[in-house]
C-alpha positions in Angstrom: -67.4 -24.3 -41.6 -68.2 -27.2 -44.1 -71.7 -27.8 -45.6 -72.6 -30.4 -48.2 -76.1 -31.1 -49.5 -76.5 -34.5 -51.3 -79.5 -34.4 -53.5 -80.9 -37.5 -55.2 -83.9 -38.2 -57.5 -87.4 -37.7 -56.2 -88.2 -41.4 -56.8 -85.0 -42.7 -55.2 -84.9 -46.4 -54.6 -82.8 -48.3 -52.0 -79.7 -48.0 -54.2 -79.9 -44.3 -54.6 -80.8 -43.7 -50.9 -77.8 -45.8 -49.9 -75.5 -43.8 -52.2 -76.9 -40.5 -50.8 -76.2 -41.5 -47.2 -72.7 -42.8 -48.1 -71.7 -39.5 -49.7 -73.1 -37.6 -46.7 -71.2 -39.8 -44.2 -68.0 -39.5 -46.3 -68.2 -35.7 -46.0 -68.4 -36.1 -42.2 -65.9 -38.9 -41.8 -63.3 -36.9 -40.0 -65.7 -35.6 -37.3 -65.2 -36.9 -33.8 -68.9 -37.0 -33.0 -72.0 -37.0 -35.1 -75.6 -35.9 -34.4 -78.1 -37.3 -36.9 -81.6 -35.8 -37.3 -84.2 -37.6 -39.5 -86.9 -35.2 -40.8 -90.3 -36.8 -40.4 -92.8 -36.9 -43.3 -94.8 -33.8 -43.9 -97.9 -35.6 -42.6 -96.3 -36.0 -39.2 -97.9 -33.0 -37.5 -96.7 -31.6 -34.2 -98.6 -32.5 -31.0 -100.7 -30.1 -29.1 -97.8 -28.9 -27.0 -95.9 -27.9 -30.1 -98.9 -26.3 -31.9 -97.5 -22.8 -31.5 -93.9 -23.7 -32.0 -91.7 -23.5 -35.1 -90.1 -27.0 -35.1 -91.8 -30.3 -34.8 -90.8 -32.3 -31.7 -88.6 -34.7 -33.7 -86.6 -31.8 -35.1 -86.0 -29.8 -31.9 -82.5 -31.3 -31.4 -81.3 -29.8 -34.7 -81.3 -26.2 -33.2 -78.8 -26.8 -30.4 -76.8 -29.1 -32.7 -76.3 -26.4 -35.2 -75.6 -23.7 -32.6 -72.9 -25.5 -30.6 -69.4 -26.2 -31.9 -66.8 -28.3 -30.0 -66.0 -27.0 -26.6 -62.6 -28.6 -26.7 -61.4 -27.8 -30.2 -62.5 -31.1 -31.7 -64.5 -31.5 -34.8 -68.3 -32.2 -34.7 -70.8 -33.0 -37.3 -74.6 -32.8 -37.9 -76.4 -35.0 -40.5 -79.9 -33.9 -41.4 -81.7 -36.7 -43.4 -84.7 -36.2 -45.8 -84.7 -32.4 -46.0 -87.4 -32.6 -48.7 -89.8 -33.2 -45.8 -89.1 -29.9 -44.0 -91.9 -27.5 -43.5 -91.5 -23.9 -44.5 -90.9 -22.5 -41.0 -88.5 -25.3 -40.2 -86.6 -24.7 -43.4 -86.2 -21.0 -42.6 -84.8 -21.7 -39.1 -82.3 -24.2 -40.4 -81.2 -22.0 -43.3 -80.6 -19.1 -40.8 -78.5 -21.4 -38.6 -76.5 -22.7 -41.6 -75.6 -19.2 -42.6 -73.7 -18.7 -39.3 -72.3 -22.0 -38.2 -69.7 -22.1 -35.4 -66.2 -23.1 -36.1 -65.4 -26.8 -36.3 -68.9 -27.9 -37.2 -69.4 -29.9 -40.4 -73.0 -30.4 -41.8 -74.4 -32.7 -44.4 -78.0 -32.5 -45.7 -79.7 -35.2 -47.7 -82.7 -34.8 -49.9 -84.6 -36.8 -52.5 -85.8 -34.2 -54.9 -84.9 -30.6 -54.8 -83.9 -28.9 -51.5 -86.5 -26.5 -50.1 -85.9 -23.1 -51.6 -84.4 -21.4 -48.5 -82.0 -24.3 -47.9 -81.0 -24.3 -51.5 -80.1 -20.6 -51.4 -77.9 -20.8 -48.4 -76.1 -24.0 -49.5 -75.4 -22.3 -52.8 -73.8 -19.4 -51.0 -71.8 -21.1 -48.2 -71.7 -24.8 -49.1 -71.6 -27.3 -51.9 -74.2 -29.6 -53.6 -73.5 -33.2 -54.7 -76.0 -35.0 -57.0 -76.9 -38.6 -57.1 -78.4 -39.7 -60.3 -81.2 -42.2 -60.8 -79.8 -45.8 -61.0 -81.1 -47.9 -63.9 -80.7 -51.6 -64.3 -78.0 -51.1 -66.9 -76.1 -49.0 -64.4 -76.5 -51.8 -61.9 -75.1 -54.3 -64.5 -72.1 -52.1 -65.1 -71.6 -51.7 -61.3 -71.8 -55.5 -60.9 -69.2 -56.2 -63.6 -66.8 -53.6 -62.1 -67.4 -55.0 -58.6 -66.8 -58.6 -59.7 -63.5 -57.5 -61.3 -62.4 -55.6 -58.1 -63.2 -58.6 -55.9 -61.6 -61.0 -58.4 -64.8 -63.1 -58.6 -65.7 -65.1 -61.7 -69.5 -65.2 -62.1 -71.1 -66.5 -65.4 -73.3 -64.1 -67.3 -76.5 -66.0 -66.4 -75.6 -65.8 -62.7 -75.0 -62.1 -63.0 -78.4 -61.6 -64.6 -79.9 -63.6 -61.7 -78.4 -61.2 -59.2 -79.8 -58.2 -61.2 -83.2 -60.0 -61.3 -83.2 -60.4 -57.5 -81.7 -57.1 -56.4 -82.5 -54.7 -59.2 -80.8 -51.3 -58.5 -80.3 -52.0 -54.8 -76.5 -51.9 -54.9 -76.1 -52.1 -51.2 -78.0 -55.4 -51.0 -76.2 -56.7 -54.0 -72.9 -55.9 -52.3 -74.0 -57.9 -49.3 -74.7 -60.8 -51.6 -71.3 -60.6 -53.1 -69.8 -60.6 -49.6 -71.4 -64.0 -49.1 -70.2 -65.3 -52.5 -66.6 -64.4 -51.6 -66.8 -66.9 -48.8 -68.3 -69.7 -51.0 -66.1 -72.6 -52.1 -67.5 -72.3 -55.6 -69.7 -69.9 -57.5 -73.4 -70.9 -57.6 -75.4 -71.2 -60.8 -78.2 -68.8 -61.8 -80.8 -71.2 -60.5 -79.0 -71.5 -57.2 -78.8 -67.8 -56.8 -82.5 -67.3 -57.5 -83.2 -69.9 -54.8 -80.7 -68.5 -52.3 -81.6 -64.8 -52.5 -85.3 -64.4 -52.1 -85.4 -60.6 -51.9 -87.2 -58.6 -54.6 -86.1 -55.2 -55.9 -88.2 -52.2 -55.2 -88.3 -51.0 -58.8 -90.1 -48.4 -60.8 -93.4 -49.3 -62.4 -92.3 -48.3 -65.9 -90.1 -51.5 -66.1 -93.3 -53.5 -65.8 -95.1 -51.2 -68.3 -92.3 -51.6 -70.9 -92.5 -55.4 -70.7 -96.3 -55.3 -71.1 -96.1 -52.9 -74.1 -93.4 -55.2 -75.7 -95.7 -58.2 -75.4 -93.0 -60.0 -73.3 -95.4 -62.0 -71.0 -92.7 -63.8 -69.0 -90.8 -60.6 -68.3 -94.1 -58.7 -67.5 -95.2 -61.4 -65.0 -91.7 -61.4 -63.3 -91.9 -57.6 -63.0 -95.4 -57.9 -61.6 -94.1 -60.2 -58.9 -91.3 -57.8 -58.1 -93.6 -54.8 -57.9 -96.3 -56.5 -55.7 -93.6 -57.5 -53.2 -93.4 -53.8 -52.2 -96.7 -52.3 -53.3 -100.5 -52.9 -53.5 -102.2 -54.1 -56.7 -104.5 -51.0 -56.6 -101.4 -48.8 -57.0 -100.4 -50.6 -60.2 -104.0 -50.6 -61.4 -104.1 -46.8 -61.0 -101.0 -46.6 -63.2 -102.6 -48.9 -65.8 -105.7 -46.7 -65.9 -103.7 -43.6 -66.5 -101.6 -45.4 -69.1 -104.7 -46.5 -71.0 -106.0 -42.9 -71.0 -102.7 -41.8 -72.6 -103.0 -44.6 -75.2 -106.6 -43.6 -76.0 -105.7 -39.9 -76.4 -102.7 -40.8 -78.6 -104.9 -42.9 -80.8 -107.5 -40.1 -81.2 -105.2 -37.1 -81.6 -104.5 -35.9 -85.1 -100.9 -35.0 -84.4 -98.2 -35.0 -81.7 -98.8 -31.4 -80.7 -102.5 -32.0 -80.1 -101.7 -35.2 -78.1 -99.2 -33.3 -75.9 -101.8 -30.6 -75.3 -104.5 -33.1 -74.4 -102.2 -35.0 -72.0 -100.9 -31.8 -70.4 -97.3 -32.5 -71.4 -94.7 -31.2 -73.8 -94.3 -32.6 -77.3 -90.5 -33.2 -76.7 -91.1 -35.0 -73.4 -89.8 -38.6 -73.8 -92.9 -40.4 -72.4 -95.1 -38.3 -74.7 -93.1 -39.2 -77.8 -93.0 -42.8 -76.7 -96.7 -43.1 -76.3 -97.3 -41.3 -79.6 -94.9 -43.6 -81.5 -96.7 -46.7 -80.1 -100.2 -45.4 -80.9 -100.8 -47.6 -84.0 -99.9 -50.9 -82.2 -103.3 -51.1 -80.5 -106.6 -51.0 -82.3 -109.7 -49.3 -81.0 -111.2 -52.7 -80.3 -108.2 -53.7 -78.2 -108.3 -50.4 -76.3 -112.0 -51.1 -75.5 -111.1 -54.6 -74.3 -108.3 -53.2 -72.1 -110.7 -50.6 -70.6 -113.3 -53.3 -69.8 -110.6 -55.6 -68.3 -109.1 -52.9 -66.1 -112.6 -51.9 -64.9 -113.4 -55.5 -64.0 -110.1 -55.9 -62.3 -110.7 -52.8 -60.3 -114.1 -54.0 -59.1 -112.6 -57.4 -58.2 -109.7 -56.0 -56.2 -112.1 -53.9 -54.2 -114.7 -56.6 -53.5 -113.0 -60.1 -53.7 -110.8 -61.8 -51.1 -107.2 -60.6 -51.1 -105.8 -64.0 -51.9 -107.3 -63.8 -55.4 -105.8 -60.4 -56.2 -102.5 -61.7 -57.5 -104.2 -64.1 -59.9 -106.4 -61.2 -61.2 -103.4 -59.0 -61.9 -101.5 -61.9 -63.6 -104.5 -62.5 -65.9 -104.8 -58.8 -66.6 -101.0 -58.6 -67.3 -101.2 -61.5 -69.9 -104.2 -59.9 -71.6 -102.7 -56.4 -71.8 -99.4 -57.8 -73.1 -101.3 -59.3 -76.0 -103.4 -56.2 -76.8 -100.8 -53.5 -76.3 -98.2 -55.2 -78.4 -100.6 -55.9 -81.3 -100.0 -59.7 -81.0 -103.7 -60.4 -80.6 -104.4 -58.6 -83.9 -101.7 -60.4 -85.7 -103.1 -63.8 -84.6 -106.6 -63.0 -85.9 -105.4 -61.4 -89.2 
């Protein structure tokens, strides 16, 4: 009996998801046959015929798969993907089956975020847990340097930065790009790479927020383009509204402890300390301007044609970069 749970970050991106699956498949590599079961999202309810059952239709195959070992002495495997989406009753059934697996059956579970409690307990008792950490852009840069050395490819620093710009932390996609470059007669320039690979990384919103806070307009606009390739402007606007609330509370709070209490966080929480330390960069006047600009952008996104949305977000990004970094105040001083 062999059980491995591969657990990644809750906000796993393409790179982390690829690493999670690779570790799971490596655990099952020696099996002669594999049954893969993908857990549907929690909003995927059972149909009427399954209303009184324990498992949703898409998961029914997991029960016989976990109950039957090899009839002929070979090794078999079961891969259950996205266990974080399991419902309580489904979790309990699978946990019970994992506690009493037949001989010759290997199992791998994947999860973004913590395993459901019942699964976590049984894996701790009879299996192992492997953790995949969140990949940052600096991790991707280190991976790229190591991969170039392994492949014996010489790629200038600017060209390496171009790959990171295009693929972000999606290491699997970047590896595919390197496969293509290995076949090239000569290494392309940074400009040629930007033109050749037109994908955009699915990246966390805080990278955009950091560029805005730092007043780096060019970087902020690039991050905006990357983010909008995978998400809707209203999602970003909701983040900006919450960020503005934190800035306003930090500016009004008499001390860090009070700010943490108002924002419902802990004083030693990194984002809390970061917002507190940046509180003096933006004046009350600039905070009011930001509030007005975000409100007008929200109204525009909900009423104007979609082809104007990107321009609205670009103008908002430029304005916030000036106000949040204090550059507007310095120019008028």
